N, CA, C and O atoms as CSV, one atom per row, in Angstrom:
chain,resi,resn,atom,element,x,y,z
A,1,MET,N,N,0.826,-1.182,0.000
A,1,MET,CA,C,0.000,0.000,0.000
A,1,MET,C,C,0.868,1.243,0.000
A,1,MET,O,O,1.935,1.282,0.613
A,2,ASP,N,N,0.388,2.249,-0.698
A,2,ASP,CA,C,1.160,3.485,-0.693
A,2,ASP,C,C,0.773,4.349,0.504
A,2,ASP,O,O,-0.164,4.036,1.237
A,3,GLU,N,N,1.503,5.428,0.685
A,3,GLU,CA,C,1.320,6.302,1.851
A,3,GLU,C,C,-0.076,6.925,1.883
A,3,GLU,O,O,-0.642,7.106,2.961
A,4,TYR,N,N,-0.635,7.252,0.725
A,4,TYR,CA,C,-1.971,7.848,0.651
A,4,TYR,C,C,-3.027,6.885,1.191
A,4,TYR,O,O,-3.900,7.290,1.959
A,5,GLN,N,N,-2.954,5.635,0.802
A,5,GLN,CA,C,-3.941,4.649,1.255
A,5,GLN,C,C,-3.832,4.415,2.767
A,5,GLN,O,O,-4.849,4.259,3.443
A,6,LEU,N,N,-2.617,4.390,3.293
A,6,LEU,CA,C,-2.440,4.221,4.734
A,6,LEU,C,C,-3.008,5.406,5.505
A,6,LEU,O,O,-3.662,5.225,6.532
A,7,ALA,N,N,-2.764,6.602,5.019
A,7,ALA,CA,C,-3.281,7.795,5.679
A,7,ALA,C,C,-4.802,7.809,5.615
A,7,ALA,O,O,-5.470,8.177,6.581
A,8,ARG,N,N,-5.335,7.409,4.484
A,8,ARG,CA,C,-6.789,7.360,4.327
A,8,ARG,C,C,-7.402,6.341,5.287
A,8,ARG,O,O,-8.447,6.602,5.883
A,9,ARG,N,N,-6.773,5.205,5.437
A,9,ARG,CA,C,-7.273,4.190,6.373
A,9,ARG,C,C,-7.238,4.695,7.811
A,9,ARG,O,O,-8.160,4.436,8.584
A,10,ARG,N,N,-6.182,5.409,8.169
A,10,ARG,CA,C,-6.091,5.961,9.514
A,10,ARG,C,C,-7.212,6.960,9.772
A,10,ARG,O,O,-7.834,6.940,10.834
A,11,VAL,N,N,-7.464,7.821,8.814
A,11,VAL,CA,C,-8.529,8.810,8.962
A,11,VAL,C,C,-9.881,8.123,9.075
A,11,VAL,O,O,-10.676,8.466,9.950
A,12,LEU,N,N,-10.150,7.167,8.214
A,12,LEU,CA,C,-11.420,6.448,8.256
A,12,LEU,C,C,-11.572,5.658,9.551
A,12,LEU,O,O,-12.668,5.595,10.107
A,13,GLY,N,N,-10.506,5.065,10.033
A,13,GLY,CA,C,-10.544,4.335,11.295
A,13,GLY,C,C,-10.832,5.249,12.469
A,13,GLY,O,O,-11.609,4.902,13.359
A,14,THR,N,N,-10.211,6.410,12.470
A,14,THR,CA,C,-10.456,7.383,13.531
A,14,THR,C,C,-11.894,7.869,13.495
A,14,THR,O,O,-12.537,7.992,14.537
A,15,MET,N,N,-12.398,8.146,12.305
A,15,MET,CA,C,-13.785,8.592,12.171
A,15,MET,C,C,-14.753,7.506,12.629
A,15,MET,O,O,-15.748,7.804,13.291
A,16,ALA,N,N,-14.477,6.271,12.288
A,16,ALA,CA,C,-15.363,5.172,12.672
A,16,ALA,C,C,-15.380,4.973,14.187
A,16,ALA,O,O,-16.418,4.649,14.763
A,17,SER,N,N,-14.237,5.166,14.822
A,17,SER,CA,C,-14.211,4.992,16.278
A,17,SER,C,C,-14.823,6.196,16.999
A,17,SER,O,O,-15.303,6.049,18.123
A,18,ALA,N,N,-14.817,7.370,16.389
A,18,ALA,CA,C,-15.380,8.561,17.010
A,18,ALA,C,C,-16.891,8.657,16.796
A,18,ALA,O,O,-17.571,9.343,17.559
A,19,LEU,N,N,-17.418,8.000,15.800
A,19,LEU,CA,C,-18.833,8.102,15.474
A,19,LEU,C,C,-19.756,7.728,16.632
A,19,LEU,O,O,-20.679,8.491,16.918
A,20,PRO,N,N,-19.560,6.604,17.311
A,20,PRO,CA,C,-20.455,6.284,18.438
A,20,PRO,C,C,-20.429,7.345,19.543
A,20,PRO,O,O,-21.457,7.630,20.157
A,21,VAL,N,N,-19.278,7.914,19.787
A,21,VAL,CA,C,-19.171,8.959,20.814
A,21,VAL,C,C,-19.968,10.181,20.388
A,21,VAL,O,O,-20.693,10.760,21.197
A,22,LEU,N,N,-19.845,10.575,19.136
A,22,LEU,CA,C,-20.574,11.735,18.643
A,22,LEU,C,C,-22.081,11.509,18.652
A,22,LEU,O,O,-22.845,12.444,18.891
A,23,LEU,N,N,-22.509,10.292,18.398
A,23,LEU,CA,C,-23.938,9.987,18.400
A,23,LEU,C,C,-24.512,9.961,19.808
A,23,LEU,O,O,-25.679,10.303,20.002
A,24,LEU,N,N,-23.720,9.563,20.789
A,24,LEU,CA,C,-24.201,9.472,22.167
A,24,LEU,C,C,-24.013,10.764,22.957
A,24,LEU,O,O,-24.592,10.911,24.033
A,25,LEU,N,N,-23.231,11.684,22.456
A,25,LEU,CA,C,-22.943,12.922,23.160
A,25,LEU,C,C,-24.199,13.718,23.531
A,25,LEU,O,O,-24.275,14.201,24.661
A,26,PRO,N,N,-25.186,13.881,22.648
A,26,PRO,CA,C,-26.391,14.621,23.057
A,26,PRO,C,C,-27.147,13.953,24.207
A,26,PRO,O,O,-27.838,14.636,24.964
A,27,LEU,N,N,-27.030,12.653,24.347
A,27,LEU,CA,C,-27.718,11.952,25.414
A,27,LEU,C,C,-27.016,12.087,26.759
A,27,LEU,O,O,-27.578,11.720,27.791
A,28,ALA,N,N,-25.808,12.605,26.756
A,28,ALA,CA,C,-25.027,12.724,27.980
A,28,ALA,C,C,-25.531,13.840,28.888
A,28,ALA,O,O,-25.075,13.973,30.024
A,29,GLY,N,N,-26.463,14.633,28.397
A,29,GLY,CA,C,-27.023,15.692,29.239
A,29,GLY,C,C,-26.092,16.867,29.423
A,29,GLY,O,O,-26.056,17.477,30.492
A,30,GLY,N,N,-25.339,17.187,28.385
A,30,GLY,CA,C,-24.448,18.328,28.458
A,30,GLY,C,C,-25.219,19.604,28.713
A,30,GLY,O,O,-26.419,19.670,28.445
A,31,SER,N,N,-24.551,20.607,29.221
A,31,SER,CA,C,-25.241,21.836,29.590
A,31,SER,C,C,-25.131,22.862,28.474
A,31,SER,O,O,-24.258,23.729,28.509
A,32,THR,N,N,-25.998,22.769,27.502
A,32,THR,CA,C,-26.057,23.786,26.479
A,32,THR,C,C,-27.085,24.809,26.897
A,32,THR,O,O,-28.054,24.478,27.579
A,33,ALA,N,N,-26.885,26.034,26.500
A,33,ALA,CA,C,-27.795,27.098,26.906
A,33,ALA,C,C,-29.221,26.828,26.453
A,33,ALA,O,O,-30.167,27.089,27.197
A,34,ALA,N,N,-29.386,26.309,25.248
A,34,ALA,CA,C,-30.729,26.063,24.755
A,34,ALA,C,C,-31.454,25.023,25.573
A,34,ALA,O,O,-32.666,25.131,25.760
A,35,ARG,N,N,-30.753,24.016,26.068
A,35,ARG,CA,C,-31.404,22.960,26.834
A,35,ARG,C,C,-31.599,23.358,28.290
A,35,ARG,O,O,-32.612,23.003,28.892
A,36,ALA,N,N,-30.674,24.071,28.852
A,36,ALA,CA,C,-30.689,24.349,30.280
A,36,ALA,C,C,-31.409,25.644,30.639
A,36,ALA,O,O,-31.684,25.879,31.815
A,37,GLY,N,N,-31.718,26.484,29.670
A,37,GLY,CA,C,-32.355,27.749,29.972
A,37,GLY,C,C,-31.442,28.695,30.720
A,37,GLY,O,O,-31.867,29.331,31.684
A,38,THR,N,N,-30.196,28.800,30.295
A,38,THR,CA,C,-29.237,29.651,30.986
A,38,THR,C,C,-28.756,30.820,30.134
A,38,THR,O,O,-27.857,31.554,30.544
A,39,ALA,N,N,-29.337,30.998,28.971
A,39,ALA,CA,C,-28.927,32.116,28.117
A,39,ALA,C,C,-29.409,33.426,28.730
A,39,ALA,O,O,-30.455,33.478,29.377
A,40,ARG,N,N,-28.649,34.454,28.520
A,40,ARG,CA,C,-29.032,35.766,29.052
A,40,ARG,C,C,-30.175,36.342,28.229
A,40,ARG,O,O,-30.182,36.250,27.002
A,41,LYS,N,N,-31.133,36.931,28.916
A,41,LYS,CA,C,-32.279,37.536,28.233
A,41,LYS,C,C,-31.829,38.603,27.245
A,41,LYS,O,O,-32.402,38.737,26.164
A,42,GLU,N,N,-30.813,39.354,27.614
A,42,GLU,CA,C,-30.304,40.416,26.749
A,42,GLU,C,C,-29.795,39.862,25.423
A,42,GLU,O,O,-29.941,40.501,24.381
A,43,ASP,N,N,-29.202,38.678,25.462
A,43,ASP,CA,C,-28.664,38.078,24.243
A,43,ASP,C,C,-29.759,37.727,23.242
A,43,ASP,O,O,-29.512,37.669,22.038
A,44,PHE,N,N,-30.964,37.494,23.743
A,44,PHE,CA,C,-32.087,37.137,22.874
A,44,PHE,C,C,-33.110,38.269,22.776
A,44,PHE,O,O,-34.220,38.062,22.285
A,45,HIS,N,N,-32.743,39.455,23.237
A,45,HIS,CA,C,-33.595,40.646,23.166
A,45,HIS,C,C,-34.972,40.388,23.769
A,45,HIS,O,O,-35.992,40.769,23.194
A,46,TYR,N,N,-34.992,39.735,24.938
A,46,TYR,CA,C,-36.249,39.442,25.620
A,46,TYR,C,C,-36.949,40.736,26.005
A,46,TYR,O,O,-36.312,41.704,26.420
A,47,GLN,N,N,-38.276,40.737,25.860
A,47,GLN,CA,C,-39.108,41.858,26.294
A,47,GLN,C,C,-40.374,41.295,26.935
A,47,GLN,O,O,-40.787,40.181,26.615
A,48,ASP,N,N,-40.988,42.054,27.834
A,48,ASP,CA,C,-42.175,41.601,28.565
A,48,ASP,C,C,-43.479,41.836,27.811
A,48,ASP,O,O,-44.558,41.741,28.395
A,49,ARG,N,N,-43.388,42.134,26.544
A,49,ARG,CA,C,-44.584,42.371,25.743
A,49,ARG,C,C,-44.481,41.580,24.436
A,49,ARG,O,O,-43.381,41.237,24.003
A,50,PRO,N,N,-45.630,41.290,23.804
A,50,PRO,CA,C,-45.612,40.533,22.550
A,50,PRO,C,C,-44.930,41.309,21.429
A,50,PRO,O,O,-44.746,42.523,21.513
A,51,ASN,N,N,-44.564,40.588,20.390
A,51,ASN,CA,C,-43.974,41.194,19.207
A,51,ASN,C,C,-44.743,40.688,17.991
A,51,ASN,O,O,-44.640,39.516,17.627
A,52,GLU,N,N,-45.509,41.572,17.368
A,52,GLU,CA,C,-46.292,41.227,16.187
A,52,GLU,C,C,-47.169,39.997,16.419
A,52,GLU,O,O,-47.260,39.116,15.565
A,53,GLY,N,N,-47.808,39.951,17.580
A,53,GLY,CA,C,-48.701,38.842,17.899
A,53,GLY,C,C,-48.012,37.590,18.406
A,53,GLY,O,O,-48.686,36.620,18.754
A,54,LYS,N,N,-46.704,37.583,18.458
A,54,LYS,CA,C,-45.945,36.431,18.958
A,54,LYS,C,C,-45.660,36.646,20.433
A,54,LYS,O,O,-45.199,37.717,20.827
A,55,HIS,N,N,-45.932,35.630,21.257
A,55,HIS,CA,C,-45.639,35.748,22.679
A,55,HIS,C,C,-45.274,34.395,23.257
A,55,HIS,O,O,-45.587,33.348,22.692
A,56,CYS,N,N,-44.607,34.445,24.391
A,56,CYS,CA,C,-44.023,33.258,25.022
A,56,CYS,C,C,-45.028,32.120,25.232
A,56,CYS,O,O,-44.676,30.952,25.068
A,57,ALA,N,N,-46.253,32.443,25.586
A,57,ALA,CA,C,-47.248,31.405,25.851
A,57,ALA,C,C,-47.470,30.513,24.633
A,57,ALA,O,O,-47.919,29.376,24.776
A,58,ASN,N,N,-47.161,31.015,23.441
A,58,ASN,CA,C,-47.316,30.228,22.209
A,58,ASN,C,C,-45.990,29.708,21.677
A,58,ASN,O,O,-45.900,29.335,20.507
A,59,CYS,N,N,-44.966,29.676,22.511
A,59,CYS,CA,C,-43.628,29.226,22.097
A,59,CYS,C,C,-43.359,27.821,22.629
A,59,CYS,O,O,-43.800,27.469,23.723
A,60,THR,N,N,-42.643,27.029,21.856
A,60,THR,CA,C,-42.323,25.658,22.266
A,60,THR,C,C,-41.382,25.607,23.456
A,60,THR,O,O,-41.358,24.601,24.165
A,61,ALA,N,N,-40.605,26.654,23.701
A,61,ALA,CA,C,-39.637,26.660,24.803
A,61,ALA,C,C,-40.249,27.130,26.123
A,61,ALA,O,O,-39.611,27.017,27.169
A,62,PHE,N,N,-41.462,27.650,26.089
A,62,PHE,CA,C,-42.085,28.210,27.287
A,62,PHE,C,C,-42.593,27.110,28.210
A,62,PHE,O,O,-43.232,26.151,27.776
A,63,VAL,N,N,-42.287,27.278,29.507
A,63,VAL,CA,C,-42.793,26.380,30.544
A,63,VAL,C,C,-43.810,27.184,31.345
A,63,VAL,O,O,-43.438,28.141,32.024
A,64,PRO,N,N,-45.091,26.812,31.277
A,64,PRO,CA,C,-46.135,27.603,31.952
A,64,PRO,C,C,-45.884,27.731,33.455
A,64,PRO,O,O,-45.235,26.883,34.068
A,65,PRO,N,N,-46.416,28.815,34.031
A,65,PRO,CA,C,-46.227,29.019,35.473
A,65,PRO,C,C,-46.983,27.976,36.286
A,65,PRO,O,O,-47.985,27.421,35.834
A,66,ALA,N,N,-46.488,27.721,37.488
A,66,ALA,CA,C,-47.178,26.824,38.417
A,66,ALA,C,C,-48.453,27.504,38.884
A,66,ALA,O,O,-48.600,28.719,38.751
A,67,ALA,N,N,-49.369,26.728,39.428
A,67,ALA,CA,C,-50.634,27.275,39.914
A,67,ALA,C,C,-50.378,28.409,40.904
A,67,ALA,O,O,-49.588,28.265,41.837
A,68,GLY,N,N,-51.041,29.515,40.694
A,68,GLY,CA,C,-50.881,30.658,41.583
A,68,GLY,C,C,-49.718,31.564,41.227
A,68,GLY,O,O,-49.540,32.601,41.865
A,69,GLN,N,N,-48.933,31.213,40.247
A,69,GLN,CA,C,-47.787,32.024,39.829
A,69,GLN,C,C,-48.139,32.797,38.560
A,69,GLN,O,O,-48.923,32.323,37.738
A,70,ALA,N,N,-47.567,33.971,38.404
A,70,ALA,CA,C,-47.843,34.793,37.230
A,70,ALA,C,C,-46.829,34.568,36.112
A,70,ALA,O,O,-47.153,34.725,34.934
A,71,LEU,N,N,-45.608,34.203,36.478
A,71,LEU,CA,C,-44.540,34.072,35.484
A,71,LEU,C,C,-44.134,32.621,35.304
A,71,LEU,O,O,-44.120,31.839,36.254
A,72,GLY,N,N,-43.806,32.280,34.077
A,72,GLY,CA,C,-43.316,30.942,33.774
A,72,GLY,C,C,-41.808,30.963,33.617
A,72,GLY,O,O,-41.141,31.912,34.027
A,73,THR,N,N,-41.281,29.910,33.022
A,73,THR,CA,C,-39.852,29.843,32.741
A,73,THR,C,C,-39.667,29.468,31.280
A,73,THR,O,O,-40.634,29.232,30.556
A,74,CYS,N,N,-38.432,29.421,30.868
A,74,CYS,CA,C,-38.106,29.137,29.474
A,74,CYS,C,C,-36.978,28.113,29.417
A,74,CYS,O,O,-36.096,28.101,30.276
A,75,ASN,N,N,-37.013,27.269,28.416
A,75,ASN,CA,C,-35.942,26.289,28.221
A,75,ASN,C,C,-34.718,26.911,27.557
A,75,ASN,O,O,-33.702,26.238,27.379
A,76,ILE,N,N,-34.804,28.186,27.189
A,76,ILE,CA,C,-33.686,28.841,26.519
A,76,ILE,C,C,-33.099,29.951,27.373
A,76,ILE,O,O,-31.909,29.929,27.687
A,77,VAL,N,N,-33.927,30.926,27.754
A,77,VAL,CA,C,-33.406,32.040,28.555
A,77,VAL,C,C,-33.576,31.770,30.042
A,77,VAL,O,O,-34.494,31.063,30.457
A,78,ALA,N,N,-32.694,32.332,30.824
A,78,ALA,CA,C,-32.709,32.141,32.275
A,78,ALA,C,C,-33.687,33.095,32.934
A,78,ALA,O,O,-33.952,34.189,32.436
A,79,GLY,N,N,-34.213,32.658,34.062
A,79,GLY,CA,C,-35.064,33.513,34.873
A,79,GLY,C,C,-36.527,33.421,34.493
A,79,GLY,O,O,-36.895,32.745,33.533
A,80,PRO,N,N,-37.355,34.112,35.261
A,80,PRO,CA,C,-38.787,34.087,34.989
A,80,PRO,C,C,-39.116,34.847,33.704
A,80,PRO,O,O,-38.468,35.838,33.369
A,81,VAL,N,N,-40.134,34.363,32.995
A,81,VAL,CA,C,-40.578,35.033,31.773
A,81,VAL,C,C,-42.097,35.184,31.803
A,81,VAL,O,O,-42.818,34.345,32.341
A,82,SER,N,N,-42.544,36.259,31.219
A,82,SER,CA,C,-43.971,36.541,31.153
A,82,SER,C,C,-44.602,35.736,30.016
A,82,SER,O,O,-44.002,35.611,28.949
A,83,PRO,N,N,-45.797,35.191,30.225
A,83,PRO,CA,C,-46.493,34.519,29.121
A,83,PRO,C,C,-46.742,35.470,27.950
A,83,PRO,O,O,-46.895,35.030,26.810
A,84,ASP,N,N,-46.780,36.788,28.238
A,84,ASP,CA,C,-46.983,37.785,27.189
A,84,ASP,C,C,-45.671,38.302,26.614
A,84,ASP,O,O,-45.680,39.157,25.728
A,85,GLY,N,N,-44.537,37.792,27.108
A,85,GLY,CA,C,-43.233,38.258,26.632
A,85,GLY,C,C,-42.885,37.706,25.260
A,85,GLY,O,O,-43.665,36.975,24.650
A,86,TRP,N,N,-41.711,38.066,24.793
A,86,TRP,CA,C,-41.209,37.597,23.486
A,86,TRP,C,C,-39.699,37.728,23.460
A,86,TRP,O,O,-39.139,38.610,24.113
A,87,CYS,N,N,-39.028,36.852,22.706
A,87,CYS,CA,C,-37.594,36.994,22.443
A,87,CYS,C,C,-37.288,36.417,21.070
A,87,CYS,O,O,-38.153,35.829,20.420
A,88,MET,N,N,-36.044,36.593,20.640
A,88,MET,CA,C,-35.632,36.132,19.309
A,88,MET,C,C,-35.676,34.615,19.150
A,88,MET,O,O,-35.684,34.114,18.025
A,89,ALA,N,N,-35.704,33.893,20.240
A,89,ALA,CA,C,-35.730,32.424,20.166
A,89,ALA,C,C,-37.146,31.883,19.959
A,89,ALA,O,O,-37.345,30.669,19.955
A,90,PHE,N,N,-38.124,32.763,19.787
A,90,PHE,CA,C,-39.509,32.342,19.635
A,90,PHE,C,C,-39.656,31.305,18.537
A,90,PHE,O,O,-39.182,31.481,17.415
A,91,SER,N,N,-40.324,30.222,18.891
A,91,SER,CA,C,-40.625,29.137,17.946
A,91,SER,C,C,-42.074,28.725,18.183
A,91,SER,O,O,-42.382,28.168,19.236
A,92,PRO,N,N,-42.973,28.982,17.232
A,92,PRO,CA,C,-44.387,28.731,17.467
A,92,PRO,C,C,-44.688,27.261,17.713
A,92,PRO,O,O,-44.058,26.370,17.143
A,93,LYS,N,N,-45.676,27.032,18.584
A,93,LYS,CA,C,-46.117,25.662,18.879
A,93,LYS,C,C,-46.823,25.086,17.673
A,93,LYS,O,O,-47.274,23.941,17.710
């Protein structure tokens, strides 16, 4: 075998051994801002009012408030959020 084929085999072997790790990495529960709700509100231009009819209560990331509470939480931004609020991460249900 020539040097090119050996190098190619090494690269393919490395990729094949890394593939299972890359596939299982999302299941490891890593702390990404989108999953943990730790992004800063300022980074997503959060506001306590709707934007063009879009509001947190209709967003997939919104976690409704507990009984007796006025504010909910978000799976993206940190801290309490208003059901009538809005941010750039809005994704309609």
